[in-house]
C-alpha positions in Angstrom: -60.3 73.3 -39.5 -62.5 74.4 -36.7 -61.9 78.0 -35.7 -64.6 78.2 -33.0 -65.8 81.5 -34.4 -62.5 83.2 -34.9 -62.8 83.2 -38.7 -66.2 84.9 -38.7 -68.1 81.6 -38.9 -68.5 79.0 -36.2 -66.4 76.5 -38.2 -63.7 77.5 -40.6 -64.9 74.9 -43.1 -68.1 76.8 -43.5 -66.2 79.3 -45.7 -65.4 76.5 -48.2 -69.0 76.3 -49.6 -69.5 72.7 -48.3 -73.1 71.6 -48.1 -72.5 69.5 -45.0 -69.9 69.3 -42.3 -66.8 67.2 -42.8 -66.9 63.5 -41.7 -64.4 64.2 -38.9 -63.7 67.5 -37.1 -61.5 68.3 -34.2 -62.3 71.0 -31.7 -59.5 71.9 -29.3 -58.5 74.8 -27.1 -61.2 77.2 -28.3 -64.0 74.9 -27.2 -63.6 75.7 -23.5 -62.0 79.1 -24.1 -58.8 78.2 -22.2 -60.7 78.0 -18.9 -60.3 74.2 -18.8 -58.5 71.7 -20.9 -61.0 70.1 -23.3 -61.0 68.8 -26.9 -63.7 67.0 -28.9 -63.9 64.9 -32.0 -67.0 65.4 -34.0 -68.0 62.7 -36.4 -70.7 62.3 -39.0 -73.3 59.5 -38.8 -71.5 57.8 -41.6 -68.3 57.5 -39.6 -70.1 56.7 -36.3 -72.0 53.8 -38.0 -68.7 52.2 -39.1 -67.7 52.0 -35.4 -71.1 51.0 -34.0 -71.9 48.5 -36.7 -68.5 46.9 -36.9 -66.6 44.8 -34.4 -66.8 47.6 -31.8 -63.1 47.0 -31.2 -62.4 50.7 -31.2 -65.2 51.7 -28.9 -63.2 52.6 -25.8 -63.0 55.2 -23.1 -60.5 56.9 -20.8 -60.6 57.8 -17.2 -60.1 61.4 -18.0 -62.7 61.9 -20.7 -66.0 63.8 -20.2 -64.5 65.8 -17.3 -67.4 67.8 -15.8 -65.4 71.0 -15.3 -64.2 71.0 -18.9 -67.7 70.3 -20.2 -69.2 73.0 -18.1 -66.6 75.5 -19.3 -67.4 74.6 -22.9 -71.1 75.1 -22.3 -70.5 78.5 -20.7 -68.1 79.6 -23.5 -70.7 78.6 -26.1 -73.4 80.5 -24.2 -71.3 83.7 -24.1 -70.4 83.3 -27.7 -74.1 83.2 -28.6 -75.4 85.8 -26.1 -72.8 88.4 -27.1 -72.8 87.6 -30.9 -69.1 87.0 -30.8 -68.9 85.1 -34.1 -70.7 87.9 -35.9 -68.3 90.4 -34.2 -65.3 88.4 -35.4 -66.8 88.5 -38.9 -67.3 92.2 -38.9 -63.9 93.0 -37.4 -62.3 90.7 -39.9 -63.9 92.5 -42.8 -62.7 95.8 -41.3 -59.2 94.5 -40.8 -59.0 93.2 -44.4 -60.3 96.5 -45.8 -57.8 98.5 -43.7 -54.8 96.3 -44.6 -55.6 96.4 -48.3 -55.9 100.2 -48.1 -52.6 100.6 -46.3 -50.5 97.7 -47.7 -51.9 96.6 -51.1 -49.2 98.3 -53.1 -46.4 97.5 -50.7 -43.6 95.6 -52.5 -43.1 93.2 -49.5 -46.7 92.3 -49.1 -48.2 89.5 -51.1 -51.7 88.3 -50.7 -54.0 90.0 -48.2 -56.9 87.8 -47.4 
């Protein structure tokens, strides 16, 4: 899971107590904030080395990859996220929402697990 800050951490897997990022991570719509179509695959050195040290049969490219507009949109989105502390804001608002929902609905017969 990625999340792009929407879970209160930059990457949703960071809530799982992992000591290092997953070997493969996909970042989609949130990366460029919807301003331009862009997705990315992040891979660990371990995975990258399999490709680079192997036959290189899967090292390929596409005519529509690395589009400058999408990449620029992503850079600006990441800058705004950092400058305006949006990940921390998501975390604080998430804690507030969880507290409020538990106060209002914790004993409701049709509500199960608030988390």
